[in-house]
C-alpha positions in Angstrom: 55.9 63.8 136.7 55.5 67.4 137.9 55.2 70.3 135.4 58.1 72.0 137.2 60.6 69.3 136.2 60.9 70.2 132.5 61.4 73.9 133.4 64.0 72.9 136.0 65.8 70.8 133.5 65.8 73.6 131.0 67.1 76.0 133.6 70.0 73.6 134.5 70.9 73.2 130.8 70.8 77.0 130.3 72.9 77.5 133.5 75.4 74.9 132.3 75.6 76.6 128.9 76.3 80.1 130.4 78.8 78.6 132.8 80.7 76.9 130.0 80.7 80.1 128.0 81.8 82.1 131.0 84.6 79.7 131.8 85.7 79.7 128.2 85.7 83.5 128.1 87.8 83.6 131.4 90.3 81.2 129.9 90.6 83.4 126.8 91.1 86.5 129.0 93.6 84.6 131.1 95.6 83.5 128.0 95.5 86.9 126.4 96.0 89.3 129.3 97.5 87.3 132.2 100.9 86.9 130.6 104.4 88.4 131.0 105.5 87.4 127.6 108.0 89.8 126.1 107.0 91.5 122.8 109.6 94.2 122.2 108.9 97.1 119.9 111.2 96.6 116.8 113.3 99.6 115.8 111.9 101.8 113.1 113.2 101.3 109.5 113.9 105.0 109.0 114.1 106.4 112.5 115.8 103.4 114.2 115.6 104.0 118.0 114.1 107.5 117.9 110.6 106.3 118.9 112.0 104.5 121.9 113.8 107.6 123.1 110.6 109.7 122.6 108.6 107.2 124.7 111.2 107.2 127.5 111.2 111.0 127.5 107.4 111.1 127.6 107.5 108.6 130.5 109.8 110.9 132.5 107.4 113.8 131.8 104.4 111.8 133.0 106.4 110.8 136.2 107.0 114.4 137.1 103.5 115.6 136.2 101.7 112.8 137.9 103.8 113.2 141.1 103.0 116.9 141.2 99.3 116.4 140.6 98.9 113.7 143.2 101.0 115.5 145.8 99.9 119.1 145.3 96.3 118.9 144.1 95.3 115.4 145.3 96.6 115.7 148.8 98.4 112.4 148.6 101.5 112.0 150.8 104.5 113.0 148.5 106.4 109.7 148.9 103.4 107.6 148.1 102.4 109.9 145.3 105.9 109.6 143.8 105.6 105.8 143.9 102.3 105.9 142.0 103.8 108.3 139.5 106.9 106.0 139.0 104.5 103.1 138.3 102.5 105.2 135.9 105.5 106.5 134.0 107.4 103.3 134.2 104.6 101.5 132.6 105.1 103.5 129.4 108.8 102.5 129.2 107.8 99.0 130.2 105.4 98.8 127.3 108.2 98.9 124.8 109.1 95.3 125.8 106.2 93.9 127.8 103.0 95.6 126.6 100.5 93.4 128.3 102.3 93.6 131.7 102.7 97.3 131.3 99.0 97.7 130.7 98.3 95.9 134.0 100.8 98.1 135.8 99.3 101.3 134.4 95.7 100.2 135.2 96.8 99.2 138.7 98.6 102.5 139.3 95.4 104.3 138.2 93.2 102.4 140.7 95.7 102.9 143.6 96.0 106.6 142.8 92.2 107.0 142.5 91.5 105.4 145.9 94.4 107.3 147.5 93.0 110.7 146.2 89.5 109.6 147.2 90.6 109.1 150.7 91.9 112.7 150.9 88.8 114.4 149.3 86.7 116.7 151.4 83.3 118.2 150.5 84.3 121.8 150.5 87.8 121.3 148.9 88.9 122.1 145.4 87.7 119.5 142.8 90.3 117.1 141.5 90.4 115.4 138.1 89.3 111.9 139.1 89.6 109.0 138.7 92.1 109.6 135.9 94.6 112.4 136.3 95.8 114.3 133.3 99.2 112.7 133.4 97.6 109.3 134.0 95.5 109.6 130.9 98.5 110.5 128.7 100.5 107.6 130.2 97.7 105.0 129.7 97.1 106.3 126.1 100.7 105.6 125.2 100.5 102.1 126.9 97.4 101.2 125.0 98.9 102.4 121.7 102.0 100.3 122.1 99.8 97.4 123.1 97.6 97.7 120.1 100.6 97.9 117.8 102.0 94.5 118.7 99.2 92.2 119.9 96.2 90.8 118.2 93.1 92.9 117.8 91.1 90.8 120.2 93.7 91.4 123.0 93.6 95.1 122.3 89.8 95.2 122.5 89.8 93.2 125.7 92.3 95.6 127.3 90.1 98.5 126.2 86.9 97.0 127.6 88.5 96.1 130.9 89.9 99.7 131.2 86.5 101.1 130.5 84.9 98.7 133.0 87.3 99.6 135.7 86.7 103.3 135.0 83.0 102.9 135.2 83.2 100.9 138.5 85.4 103.5 140.1 83.6 106.6 138.9 80.0 105.3 138.5 79.7 102.8 141.2 82.1 103.8 143.9 82.2 107.5 143.3 83.7 110.3 145.5 82.7 113.5 147.3 84.1 116.4 145.3 85.8 115.7 141.9 85.9 116.7 138.3 85.0 113.5 136.3 87.4 112.4 133.6 86.1 108.9 133.0 84.1 109.7 129.8 87.0 111.7 128.3 89.5 109.0 129.2 87.5 106.2 127.6 87.0 108.2 124.4 90.7 108.9 124.1 91.6 105.3 124.9 89.2 104.1 122.2 90.8 106.5 119.6 94.4 105.3 120.3 93.4 101.7 120.3 91.7 102.1 116.9 94.7 103.9 115.6 97.1 101.2 116.9 95.0 98.5 115.3 94.9 100.3 112.0 98.7 100.8 112.0 99.3 97.2 112.9 96.9 96.1 110.2 98.7 98.3 107.7 102.1 96.9 108.7 100.9 93.3 108.5 99.3 94.0 105.1 102.6 95.4 103.8 104.5 92.4 105.2 102.0 90.0 103.6 102.2 91.9 100.3 106.0 91.7 100.3 105.8 88.0 101.1 103.2 87.4 98.4 105.4 89.3 95.9 108.3 87.1 96.8 106.2 84.0 96.5 104.8 85.2 93.2 108.3 85.7 91.8 109.3 82.3 92.9 106.2 80.7 91.5 106.7 82.6 88.2 110.3 81.3 88.0 109.2 77.8 88.8 106.3 77.9 86.3 108.7 79.1 83.6 111.1 76.2 84.4 108.2 73.7 84.3 107.0 75.2 81.0 110.4 74.8 79.5 110.7 71.3 80.7 107.3 70.5 79.4 108.2 72.0 76.0 111.4 69.9 75.9 109.5 66.8 76.8 106.8 67.4 74.1 109.3 68.3 71.4 111.6 65.4 72.1 108.7 63.0 72.1 107.2 64.3 68.9 110.3 64.9 66.9 113.1 62.7 68.2 111.2 59.7 69.4 109.7 59.1 66.0 113.0 59.2 64.1 114.8 57.2 66.7 112.1 54.5 66.4 112.5 54.4 62.7 116.3 54.2 63.1 115.9 51.3 65.6 113.6 49.3 63.3 115.7 49.7 60.3 118.9 48.9 62.2 117.3 45.6 63.3 115.9 44.7 59.8 119.0 45.6 57.7 121.3 42.8 58.8 118.5 40.2 58.4 117.7 40.9 54.8 120.6 39.1 53.1 124.1 38.0 53.7 125.7 40.1 50.9 124.7 43.8 50.9 122.3 44.2 48.0 120.6 47.3 46.9 117.8 46.9 49.5 120.4 46.9 52.3 122.0 50.0 50.9 118.6 51.7 50.7 117.9 50.9 54.3 121.3 52.1 55.4 120.7 55.3 53.4 117.3 55.6 55.2 119.0 55.2 58.6 121.4 58.0 57.8 118.7 60.2 56.4 116.5 59.8 59.5 119.4 60.3 61.8 120.2 63.6 60.0 116.6 64.7 60.2 116.4 63.9 63.9 119.5 65.8 64.7 118.3 68.8 62.6 114.9 68.8 64.4 116.6 68.5 67.8 118.9 71.4 66.9 115.9 73.6 66.0 114.0 72.6 69.2 117.0 73.6 71.3 117.3 76.9 69.3 113.7 77.7 70.1 114.2 76.8 73.8 117.2 79.2 74.0 115.3 82.0 72.4 113.4 84.6 74.4 111.0 85.2 71.5 110.6 81.9 69.7 108.4 83.4 67.0 110.9 86.1 66.1 113.5 85.4 63.4 117.0 85.1 64.8 119.2 87.7 63.1 122.7 86.6 62.4 125.8 88.1 63.8 126.2 90.5 61.0 123.0 92.2 61.9 121.1 91.3 58.7 117.5 90.9 59.8 116.5 89.6 56.5 118.7 86.5 56.6 117.3 83.1 56.9 116.4 82.1 60.4 118.0 78.6 60.2 121.5 79.6 59.1 124.4 77.3 60.1 125.5 77.8 63.7 128.6 79.9 64.1 132.0 78.5 65.0 135.4 80.0 65.9 136.0 80.6 62.2 133.5 83.5 62.3 135.2 85.0 65.4 137.1 87.6 63.3 133.8 88.8 61.8 132.3 89.1 65.3 135.3 91.2 66.5 135.1 93.5 63.4 131.4 94.1 64.0 132.1 94.9 67.6 134.8 97.4 66.6 132.4 99.0 64.2 130.1 99.6 67.2 132.8 101.7 68.9 134.6 99.2 71.1 138.4 98.7 70.9 139.0 94.9 70.8 142.3 93.0 70.6 142.5 89.3 70.0 145.3 86.8 70.8 145.6 83.0 70.6 148.1 80.5 71.9 148.6 76.8 71.5 148.1 74.5 68.5 144.7 74.8 67.1 143.0 71.4 66.4 139.5 70.4 65.3 137.1 70.8 68.2 133.6 69.4 68.6 130.8 71.6 67.2 129.3 72.2 70.7 132.6 73.5 72.0 133.1 75.9 69.1 129.6 77.1 69.3 129.7 77.6 73.1 133.1 79.4 72.8 131.7 81.7 70.1 128.6 82.5 72.1 130.6 83.2 75.3 132.8 85.7 73.4 129.7 87.3 71.8 127.9 87.7 75.1 131.0 89.0 76.9 131.7 91.6 74.2 128.1 92.7 74.1 128.2 93.2 77.9 131.4 95.3 77.6 129.6 97.5 75.2 126.6 97.9 77.5 128.3 98.2 80.9 131.8 99.5 80.3 131.6 102.4 77.7 135.0 103.6 76.6 136.8 100.5 77.9 139.3 98.3 75.9 138.4 94.6 75.5 140.8 91.7 75.0 139.8 88.2 73.7 142.3 85.5 74.5 142.0 81.9 73.3 144.2 79.2 74.6 144.2 75.9 72.7 145.1 73.0 75.0 145.4 69.3 74.5 142.5 68.8 77.0 140.2 71.6 75.8 139.8 75.3 75.0 140.2 78.2 77.4 138.4 81.5 76.6 139.3 84.7 78.4 137.5 88.0 77.7 138.6 91.0 79.9 138.2 94.7 79.7 139.7 97.8 81.3 138.1 100.3 83.6 135.1 102.1 81.9 135.8 105.8 81.1 132.2 106.9 81.8 129.1 105.7 83.6 127.0 103.1 81.7 123.5 103.8 80.6 120.7 101.8 82.3 120.6 98.3 80.9 117.5 97.1 79.1 118.5 93.5 79.0 116.8 90.6 80.7 119.7 89.9 83.0 120.2 86.3 81.8 123.5 86.7 79.9 125.7 85.2 82.7 123.2 82.4 83.2 123.3 81.6 79.5 127.1 81.4 79.7 126.9 79.1 82.8 124.5 76.8 81.1 126.6 76.5 78.0 129.7 75.7 80.0 127.8 73.3 82.3 126.5 71.5 79.3 130.1 70.6 78.3 131.1 69.9 81.9 133.4 72.9 81.9 134.1 75.8 84.3 133.3 79.5 84.3 134.4 82.5 86.4 133.2 86.1 86.1 134.9 88.5 88.5 136.2 92.1 88.7 139.8 92.9 88.2 142.0 94.8 90.7 142.4 97.8 88.3 138.6 98.2 87.9 138.0 96.1 84.9 136.1 92.8 84.6 137.0 89.4 83.3 135.1 86.3 82.1 137.1 83.1 81.8 135.8 79.8 80.7 137.4 76.4 80.2 135.6 74.0 77.7 137.0 70.5 78.0 137.3 68.1 75.0 136.7 64.4 75.6 139.8 62.4 74.9 140.1 58.8 76.1 144.0 58.8 76.1 144.3 61.8 78.4 145.3 61.4 82.1 142.5 61.4 84.7 144.0 64.5 86.5 145.6 66.8 84.0 145.1 69.9 86.1 148.1 71.8 87.5 148.0 73.8 90.7 145.5 76.6 90.0 147.6 79.3 91.7 148.5 81.4 88.7 147.0 84.9 88.4 144.5 84.9 85.6 145.1 88.5 84.6 148.9 88.0 84.5 149.1 85.1 82.2 145.8 83.5 81.0 147.6 80.6 79.3 149.6 79.5 82.3 146.9 77.3 83.7 143.6 76.3 82.1 141.9 76.0 85.4 143.1 79.0 87.2 140.4 80.8 89.2 138.0 78.1 88.1 136.4 76.2 91.0 135.8 72.5 90.4 134.0 70.1 92.6 132.8 66.9 91.0 130.9 65.8 94.0 128.9 69.0 94.4 125.3 69.3 93.3 125.3 70.5 89.6 122.8 73.3 90.4 123.9 74.5 93.8 127.5 74.5 92.8 126.9 77.3 90.3 127.0 80.3 92.6 125.5 82.8 90.3 123.2 85.5 91.7 120.8 86.9 89.2 118.8 89.2 91.5 121.3 91.9 92.4 121.3 94.1 89.4 122.7 94.4 85.9 126.1 92.9 86.9 124.6 89.4 86.5 124.6 89.6 82.7 127.6 91.9 82.3 131.2 90.9 81.8 132.0 94.5 82.8 129.4 95.2 85.5 130.1 95.5 89.2 130.4 92.5 91.3 131.2 91.6 94.9 133.3 88.6 94.0 134.0 85.8 91.6 131.2 83.9 90.1 131.9 80.3 89.2 129.9 77.6 87.6 130.5 73.9 87.0 127.9 71.3 86.3 128.0 67.8 84.8 124.6 68.3 83.2 123.1 71.2 81.3 120.5 73.2 83.1 117.0 73.4 81.8 116.3 77.0 82.9 115.9 79.4 80.0 118.3 82.2 79.3 118.6 85.1 76.9 121.4 85.3 74.3 122.3 88.8 73.1 123.0 89.4 69.4 126.2 90.9 68.2 126.4 94.6 69.0 
């Protein structure tokens, strides 16, 4: 084996490596620069189409200036010089929509113009700015800037390198007889605008990514809060309720087997069943109270405002509605109350939800409609209870709200827990109205007790228990509640501005946390 063979093999492998790298680089350049893909410049947020107009105006100036320079100073035939100037100026406008194609057009116009001027040069003539004319430098700078603003950094650098290479070949390799060189200055200016465009594009992308990350962070925070609440519910229900329910189940199975006639042991077991059931319900009530509180460690002040009261006082019912109204009047709000229908005993959940809805609605009137008059209207129906809280137009602008913005969400959850309906919408005269219907389970009621919901709610709230309340039993319990909590303080205000009615209906209570406001 000859000693030359290893060297020859190494040379072939090296040549194959360089060839593969070269082919790969040419493919990259072809994919990046040999394209007519449209990439329009979006309108400015503040200036709208003003930048587009300025570029078109500058393109017209470059057209006139380049035509004059090539015809008068370069000695190029006027018609041919005008065509080159049109290509140079048109590339600027073209770059607003097709930046890569416009760069090719501008570079080609420079090369054609440079060789056209070179053909007319004489040794004793006046020197001409070559190979780039003054107008050509300005036009190509604009094209490179628009290119760098919208394509990847690699593509911008490739265009800059090829521009510098073409300038070097024309000026340094080909050359001319008598000219004033502009290649070095042109390459420096082109580098500056490309770096500027890359920086502006990076800043824009960074701001876009920051906005996207902020949105994702808010969504993740909301989802994490929801998962934490669900986890807390699961832990508390397992630790508190499961134990007592197990005891109830065991005692309920043992009690009938003790003896045929109920002796003292059976009575004791039945008493234990009742006691454990009461304890389970009490603990469950406390757990739900903690889940509904924004600050679980803080003592819940009662409606009267006594901060020193016990934190586990009995839950309020409609019997305490008069005290709530009196406290609201003491805070400076004019409130009138009215009821209709025959009052009958209601489930505790219905009375508690009705009380909290009135409390939240009156608190929102105080915050968001200063000087307005509020009306509380209760309609007792055979199928449930209807609650309507409305207010007149506020007499002055409200102060900035410091609430968490979850008042309307809390109302919706309470109503959805009872399979009721809720609407919150502005009134034609400038006021606001919150209307809720809380059904009461009754096995003897007809399956479709609803009349036609066409009565105006503000005209006669008792005419129809379902007026203005959208119901759709087949809808998703969460997507059916069209409540938007991200548009401002109106989401927790019965008196705040709104763009339309907000309705909620759900067959199951939501697990998302909400904030309950105390009595004003």
